[in-house]
C-alpha positions in Angstrom: 5.5 -6.2 -2.5 3.6 -2.9 -2.6 3.6 -1.2 -5.9 2.9 2.5 -5.4 0.6 4.6 -7.5 3.6 6.6 -8.7 5.3 3.5 -10.1 2.0 2.5 -11.7 1.4 5.9 -13.3 5.0 6.3 -14.5 4.8 3.0 -16.4 5.1 -0.6 -15.4 8.6 -1.0 -16.8 10.5 -3.8 -18.5 13.0 -3.6 -15.7 10.3 -4.3 -13.1 8.7 -7.2 -14.9 12.1 -8.8 -15.6 13.0 -8.5 -11.9 9.6 -10.0 -10.9 10.4 -13.0 -13.1 13.8 -13.4 -11.6 12.4 -13.2 -8.0 9.7 -15.8 -8.8 12.4 -18.3 -9.8 13.2 -18.7 -6.1 10.6 -16.9 -4.0 6.8 -16.6 -3.6 5.4 -13.1 -4.2 2.2 -11.2 -3.3 1.5 -7.8 -4.8 -0.6 -5.1 -3.3 -1.1 -1.9 -5.3 -2.0 1.7 -4.8 -3.3 4.2 -7.3 -4.8 7.1 -5.4 -3.9 9.7 -8.1 -5.7 7.6 -10.7 -8.8 7.6 -8.4 -8.6 11.3 -8.0 -8.3 11.9 -11.8 -11.2 9.6 -12.7 -13.4 11.0 -9.9 -12.9 14.5 -11.1 -13.7 13.5 -14.7 -16.9 12.1 -13.3 -17.7 15.4 -11.7 -16.8 14.4 -8.2 -14.1 16.7 -6.7 -12.0 15.0 -4.2 -11.3 16.3 -0.6 -8.3 15.5 1.5 -7.9 15.8 5.2 -4.9 15.9 7.6 -4.8 14.2 10.9 -3.2 15.8 14.0 -0.1 13.6 13.5 0.2 15.0 9.9 -1.1 12.0 8.0 -2.9 13.2 4.8 -5.8 11.0 3.5 -8.8 11.1 1.1 -12.1 12.0 2.6 -14.4 9.2 1.4 -18.1 9.8 1.3 -20.4 7.1 -0.1 -20.1 8.2 -3.7 -16.3 8.5 -3.5 -16.2 4.9 -2.0 -18.0 3.6 -5.0 -15.6 5.4 -7.4 -12.6 4.3 -5.3 -13.8 0.7 -5.6 -14.5 0.9 -9.3 -11.1 2.3 -10.1 -8.9 0.3 -7.6 -10.6 -3.1 -8.1 -11.4 -2.5 -11.7 -9.2 -0.4 -13.8 -5.9 -0.4 -11.9 -6.1 -4.0 -10.6 -7.0 -5.5 -14.0 -4.4 -3.4 -15.8 -1.8 -4.8 -13.5 -3.0 -8.3 -13.9 -3.1 -7.9 -17.7 0.5 -6.6 -17.6 1.7 -9.6 -15.6 -0.2 -12.1 -17.7 1.1 -10.6 -21.0 4.6 -11.2 -19.6 4.0 -14.9 -18.7 3.2 -14.4 -15.0 0.2 -16.3 -13.8 -1.5 -13.5 -11.9 -4.9 -13.3 -10.2 -6.6 -10.0 -9.3 -8.4 -9.6 -6.0 -9.7 -6.9 -3.8 -9.4 -6.9 0.0 -13.1 -7.7 0.3 -12.7 -11.1 -1.5 -12.9 -14.0 0.9 -13.0 -11.3 3.7 -9.3 -10.9 3.2 -9.3 -7.4 4.7 -11.8 -6.6 7.4 -11.9 -3.0 8.8 -13.7 -0.9 11.3 -15.5 2.1 9.7 -14.2 5.3 11.3 -17.3 7.1 12.7 -15.5 10.3 13.4 -12.2 11.9 12.1 -10.1 14.3 14.0 -8.5 16.7 11.5 -6.5 19.8 11.3 -7.9 22.7 9.2 -6.0 25.3 7.2 -5.7 27.5 10.3 -4.1 24.6 12.2 -7.3 24.1 14.4 -8.6 20.7 15.3 -12.0 19.7 13.9 -14.1 16.6 14.3 -15.9 15.5 11.1 -18.0 12.5 10.0 -15.8 9.5 9.3 -17.4 8.6 6.0 -16.3 5.3 4.4 -12.7 5.2 5.5 -11.7 2.1 7.5 -9.0 1.0 9.9 -8.0 -2.6 9.2 -8.5 -4.9 12.2 -8.0 -8.3 10.6 -6.2 -9.7 7.6 -7.3 -13.2 6.5 -4.8 -14.6 4.1 -6.3 -18.0 3.5 -7.2 -17.2 -0.1 -3.7 -15.7 -0.8 -2.0 -18.8 0.6 -4.2 -21.1 -1.5 -3.3 -19.1 -4.7 0.4 -19.1 -3.8 0.4 -22.8 -3.2 -0.9 -23.3 -6.7 1.8 -21.1 -8.3 -0.4 -18.0 -8.8 0.7 -14.4 -8.0 -2.1 -12.6 -6.1 -2.6 -8.9 -7.0 -4.6 -7.2 -4.3 -6.5 -3.9 -4.4 -6.8 -2.0 -1.1 -10.5 -2.2 -0.4 -11.7 -3.6 2.9 -15.0 -5.0 4.1 -16.8 -3.2 6.9 -18.9 -4.6 9.7 -22.0 -3.8 7.7 -20.5 -5.3 4.6 -19.8 -1.9 3.1 -16.9 -1.0 0.8 -14.2 0.9 2.9 -11.3 2.9 1.6 -8.1 1.7 3.4 -4.6 3.0 2.8 -2.7 0.8 0.4 0.6 0.8 2.3 -1.1 -0.2 5.5 -3.1 -2.9 3.7 0.2 -4.3 2.4 1.6 -4.1 5.9 -1.3 -6.1 7.4 -1.1 -8.8 4.7 2.6 -9.0 5.0 2.3 -9.4 8.8 -0.4 -12.0 8.6 1.7 -14.0 6.1 4.8 -13.7 8.4 6.8 -12.7 5.3 10.6 -12.6 5.3 10.6 -9.2 3.5 7.9 -6.6 2.9 9.0 -4.3 0.1 7.3 -0.9 -0.5 8.2 0.3 -4.0 7.8 4.0 -4.6 9.3 6.8 -6.8 12.2 7.8 -4.5 15.3 6.0 -3.3 14.2 5.6 0.3 13.7 7.7 3.4 15.4 11.1 3.3 16.4 12.7 6.6 18.3 16.0 6.7 19.2 15.7 3.0 20.6 12.2 3.2 19.0 8.8 2.4 18.9 6.5 5.4 20.1 3.0 4.7 18.9 1.2 7.8 16.8 1.9 10.9 15.5 -0.1 13.8 11.7 -0.1 14.4 12.2 2.1 17.5 14.3 4.6 15.6 11.6 4.7 12.8 9.0 5.4 15.4 10.9 8.3 16.8 11.5 9.8 13.4 7.9 9.4 12.3 6.6 12.8 13.5 9.3 14.5 11.4 8.8 12.7 8.2 7.0 14.5 5.3 3.6 13.6 3.8 3.6 10.5 1.6 6.7 8.9 3.1 5.2 9.0 6.6 2.6 6.4 5.5 5.3 4.1 4.2 7.3 4.3 7.4 4.2 3.8 9.5 3.2 0.8 7.3 6.7 -0.6 7.7 6.4 -0.4 11.5 2.9 -2.0 11.4 4.2 -4.8 9.1 7.0 -5.6 11.6 4.7 -5.5 14.6 2.2 -7.8 12.8 4.9 -10.4 12.1 7.0 -9.5 9.0 10.7 -9.9 9.6 12.0 -6.9 7.6 10.5 -3.9 5.7 12.2 -2.1 2.9 11.2 1.2 1.3 12.8 1.6 -2.1 12.5 2.9 -5.7 10.5 0.9 -8.2 11.9 3.1 -11.1 15.5 1.7 -11.3 17.0 -1.4 -12.8 16.4 -4.6 -10.8 14.3 -2.7 -8.3 13.2 -5.7 -6.2 16.6 -7.4 -6.2 18.4 -4.2 -5.2 15.9 -3.8 -2.3 16.1 -7.3 -1.1 20.0 -7.3 -1.2 20.0 -3.8 0.5 21.8 -2.2 -2.3 19.0 0.4 -2.5 16.4 1.7 -0.2 15.8 2.1 3.5 15.7 -1.2 5.5 13.7 -1.2 8.8 14.1 -4.1 11.2 12.7 -4.9 14.7 16.0 -4.4 16.4 
């Protein structure tokens, strides 16, 4: 389950924790979290303005220089991760906080160059900084924790080829972990009901349909749809994008009462 930064910032609710407890009665659970807005807020308080870039396909992401990579790691693996672990522990859930670098869980290739679109819609090539593309998810540590009845809580920080901290997208980190674990369901909890197309929420899509829609999906949701596709291609059986701000958010997603379900066929 991916808990988005919007869900984190708007409050880790009683409804969500009660539903997590309910799910854990019958299922195993791995949590991956986001928190990009929190990173931006703290970075700016530290006097480090944040820069965002847009790819030719329309994907918006944080430009991560070395100092930003350090702040990103501090906030994601420190403040956000431990706040979530404390929240789970305080509600009787035996959680363990990890970052993607732990036990080489997430390995990534550092992007040497980035192709971006500027404000005049012109293509530009810039230095890649400390952003990574995940090329391997090693879930041995997660499986060990699950086998011993712990709930892993993973921060999206990958280890580069030179053992550097790399910023990786949290949705796509969740996708790679879900795929490596061959999960039955990968759930992406966000602050909206699901994928909105032409003013209506889409209940279900095949992976091929999702791929065709991807270029027309707005910023933010595009990453979740892309991550859902990647999770399915990596081995997950089903991906669901749904709201984490409703009653029984996980149960409603798993039973397809809420959200957008994406399957291979």
